[in-house]
N, C-alpha and C positions, 0 to 999 in steps of 0.2 A: 604655736597652734595657728589654725587657719582664721583669717579676718573675719570671715562669714560667721563663724561660731561666736566670735565676741560681739558682733553686731547682733546676733539673735539674741545672746544673753542680755545685752543692754536693752533691747526691745522687751524682753520679758520682765527686766527688773522694772521699766517704766510702766508696763501694763499692770503688773502686781502692785506697785506702789500706789497706783491710780484707782485700783478697785476698792480700796478702803476695807482690807480684809479685817476680820475680828482677830483678837488675840489668841484664842485658843484653838488647837487643831482637833480634827477628828481623831478618835482614838484607833490605834492600829491593831489592837488586840480584842476588840469588841466582838461578841458572838452575833452572827447575822442570822435573820435579817434584822434591821433596826431602822428607826426613823431618824432623819436628819434634816437640819434646815439650811438653806443656802445662806451664806454669810457675806456674799460679795454683790456688787451691783448687778452683773450679769454673769452667768455661769454656762459655758459652753458644755454641751453633752456631745460626745465623741463616739464613733463607730468601734474604735478599738482603744486600748489604754495606752495612747501615745500621742504626743502633741502634733505629730505629722498626720494623724488620722482625721477623716473628714468630719465635719460638724453636722450632727444630726438633728440638733435642736438646741434650744437655749432656754434658761430658767432664770428668773429674777429674784432679787433679795427677799428672803422670807418664805419661799416656796419650801413646802416640806415633801421629801421624796423618801423612798424606801430604798436602803442599801442592801442589796442582795448578795455582794460578794466584794472580798477586799484582796487586792493585788500586794505583792511584796514591795512594790517600789512606790506606793502611796496612792495608786489610783484605785478608785472604787466603783463597782458596777451599780447602777441605780435604775429606778423605775418610777414613773409618775404618770398616771393614767395610761395613755398609749404610747407615752415616750419612755424608751429605754436605751441604755448606753453606758458610757464610761465618763467619769468627771475626777478632777483632782481632788482627793479626800480632805487635804487641808483647807478647801473652801467651803466645807460643810461643817456643821456644828451638831453633834449627836443630841437628841431630845428623848425625854422620858415619854411615857404613855400620856401624859397631860399636855404634851406639846412644849413643855419648858425645857430649856437647854440642860442637859444633863451636867451634874457636877456643880451647879448653882442652885440658890433657893432665893425666895423673895427677900430673905434677911440677910443673905450673904453679902458682904461688902459693909453692911451698916454696921456690924459688929467690930470692924477693924478699927483700931486706933490709928490715927493719922500723926501722932506726936512723934517727932524725930527720936530715933532710937528705938523705937517699939518694933516688934516683929510680927510677921503674918506668914501664914502657911497657904501654899497653893492648893486649890480645890480642882481645878480644871485638869484634864488628862495631859495637856501640854499647853504652856503658856509662853507667849513671846515677850521678849524685853525689846522695847523700842527706844530710839535715841531721844525722843521727845514725847509730850503728852498727847497721842493721838496715832490713829492708824496709817496716817500719812508719813510718818518717820520711819526710817529704816529699821530693820531688825537687828539688834546687836548681840542677841543672845536668846536662849530658852530655858524654860524650867519644867520639871515634871511635877505631877501630883504628889503632895506631901512634903516638898522642899520648902525650907523656910528662908525668907529674906529680911532684911533690916530696912525699915522705912526712913527715908531722909526727908521728904517733904511731900505736899499733896497738891493737886490741882484739879477742881471739879471731880470727875470720876476716874481720875488717874493718880497713881501713886509713883514718886520717884523713889527707887529702892537700891539697894546694894545686895547683889546676888553672891559675890565672891569679892575677895580683896580687889581684883582687877576689873570686876564687871559692875557696872552701875548702869541704870537706865529706868525707864518708865513702864508700868504694867497697868492694865485695866483692873480698877478696884473691885469689881463685881466677881472676879476669879480667885479671891483670896479670903481667908477667914483667919480667926486667932484661935490660940489655945490648943491646937493639935500639935503633937511632937513631930519633929522632922524625921521624914523616912529616907534612909540613905539608900542610893542605888549604887554606891560604891563598894568595891570589895576591901578597900583600905589599903591595898598595895600600890595603888598609883601606877605609874608607868614602869615601875621597876619589874623586870622580867617579862614585859610584854613583847611581842615579836611585831616589828614594823617593816613593812616592805617599802623601800624607797626606790622610786622609778625615775630614773633620768630620762626624759623624753627625747625621741629622735635617736640619732647616732647612725654610724656607718655611712651608707649612700645617701641617707637622709639627713640634710644638715638643719632641717627645720628653717626658722626664719633667719634671715641675714640683715645685720645692722644696715641702715642706710647712710650712716656717717662714718663708721670705722670697719664695716664689712664684717662685723662679729658673728660668728655662727652659733645658733642656738644651741646645738648639740654639745658645743665644749662647755658653755655656761651650765647646762642642766647637769652635766657630769661633775663638773667641779662644785656646784652647790649641793648635789646629792651627797658628794663625799664629805663635805663639811657637816651637812645634816646627819649623816651616819655618825661622824665623831660626837656631835652633841648629843644625840640619842644615847649612844654608848656611855657617855659621861653621866647621863641620868639613869642609867641602869638598864636600859632596854636591849633587847636583841635586835639586829638588823640585818635583813637580806636585801641586796642590791638587784634589780632587774638586769643592770649591766654595770661593769667596772672599766670597761675599754671602749673604745670607738667601733661598736658593733651596734647593729640594728635588731633587736629582738622584735618579733611580729607582735601586734597588739594582744592577741589571743595567748602569747607566751607569757607576756607581762602578767596577765589576768591569772594564768596558770601557776605561775611562780607564786602569787598571792595565795590562791585557793589550797595549793599543795602543801604548802608550808603552814596552813592553818593560822595565817596572820591574824593579829588583833586589829591592825589598821594598814591601809595602803595609801601613800602620798605620791603623787606625780607631779615632778618638777617640770615646768616650762617657762619661756619667755615669749612675749607676745609681739604683735605687729599690727597696724591699723593704717588705713589711708588718711585719717584725721590725725590731728595732734593731740592723741590720747596719751595720758601718762598713768603710771601707778600700777598697783597689783589688783589682783581679782581672784577670789577663791570660789570654785566651783563644787557644787554637789549634784547628785542625780536624784537620790531618794530622799524625799523630805523627811520620813522617819528614821531612815537608816544611816544617812550620810551627813545630813545637814548640821546636827549637833557639832560634829568634828570639824566642818568648814567654818562654823560660827566661832569655835574656840581658837582656830589658827588665825582668822581674819582679825579676831579681837587682839590678838598679840601683835600681828603685823601693823595694825592701825595705831597701837600704842607704843610701839618699840622704838620709833624715831629711826627707822632704818634709812630715810632719805627720800622714800616716795611715799605718796599718800595712798590710802587704800580705797578702791573703788567698791568695796563691799563684798558680799556674797551673792551668787547667781546660780540658777539651774543651768546644768551644762550636759547635753546629750552626747557624752564622750564614751566610746566604746570601753576603755578601762575602767569607767564608772558604772556605766549601764550594766555590763555584763559580768560585774564582780560581785560575789556574794559577801564580800568582806567590806566592813566599813570603809569607804573611800572618799579622797577629796584630790582634786587637780588645782594646783596653784600657778598662777601666772605672775611672775616676778618682776615685770616691767615691760616696756614697749622698746623694742630694737628700732622701731621707726621713728622714735622721738629721740633727738640728739642728746638730750639732758639725760634721759633714762638710760640710753645706751652707754654713755660715759660713766654712770653710776654703776650700773650692773657688771661692767667689766672688771672692776676692782675686786679683789679679794676680801676686803673690809665689808663692802656691801653684802657679798655673798655670805660671809660668817654671820653678819648680823641678821640677815634674812633666815638663814638656816637656824640660828638660835631662837628666833622668834617661833618658827614653826615647831621646833622641838618643844618649847614652852607651851604652845597651843595643844600639841598632843598630851602634854603631862597635865594640862587643865582638864582635858576631856576625860582622861582616865581618872582623875582625882574627883 
C-alpha cells in the first residue's frame, strides 16, 4: 500500500487518541431526529460525510446537537443553531429528553460489584474495551448492549474485565450494570459455513511495494499469504472465494464486485507495507466504524497475541476503495514493512506467512463467534 495512506492512518490514530473519546459509541439504528452530546474536546463539522470535505464549523465537548440523518459508514448529519453539516457519529453520545446520556442512569455503575469474578452487563449501545484505565489508552475490542463480562479488578471509575478467553481490558464503569441476562448476538454457528472473500493485493503489472533489502515483491507475498489463509479458513469450516489465484491484477472495482456478488459474510484484503521511516509491524484497517471495526479489532487482537514475530500497530481508519465501496464487512491487513530489513526478512518466510494467516483466521472465527 502507498506510504501516504499509512502516514494518514498514523496521524488519525494520534488525533483520535489525543481527543479523549468516551467509551460508548452513538447508536447506528436509532430513529432520527434525536439529541446527542459531543464527547470529544473539539468536533469538526464538515460539508460532506468524508474526511476530505471542508470544515464548516467546530463544536466543543458537551455541546448538544440534533442528529437529523445517519449515513451507512458512521457519519451523521447534525444541526446546532445556524450550523449544520456532517460529523463522525462515534464522537457523539445520544441523550434522552432530559439531556442525560441514553443507556445510563444516575445509579448505573454504582450497583456493579467490583469483586474479582463477579459479572456485569453492558448498558450502552456500544462500549469500547481499552488497554488501560482511561480514554488515552488504545482500543483493544468492543462490546454491544446486553453482553456480559467478568470483572477482574477496578480502578476509580474503570473496570478491568474479561470479555472472552482471549480479550481482556478496561471499560468505563458507568456503562455497565448487574443482574440482566446476556443477550447473544451470535447465531451459534460461528465461522463454519460462512463465505469469506480473501483478496491478495496487487498482482500482474502492479508489483505493489518492493523490499529495500531483498527486492521482495509485495504481489507475491500477498498471494502466498492469501492461499495460506484460504487453507486455514477451510480447515475451520468456512467457504472461501479468492479475488485472484494467479499473477493477475483484478481492478479494485472487480474485487469489490466479487465480494458483493457472492453475498460474502466478510472480505479480507492482504497487503504488505512500506514507509520512509524505520517503521515495523502490522496494521489493521477499517473504514466504517459500525460495520467494519469489530472485525478489524478481532483480527488485530489475534495478530497482537499470536507471537508471529512482528508487533501490532493496532487498528486504524483507512480510506481504501475495497473497504469504502464494499457493502460487506471488510478489513485490510498490512502484515509488515518491506522497507524494514528485519520485517522483510521475516515476512519472506513461509513460517511467518502461515502464522499470520492462522491469526487472521482465528480473528475471523472470534468475530463470528
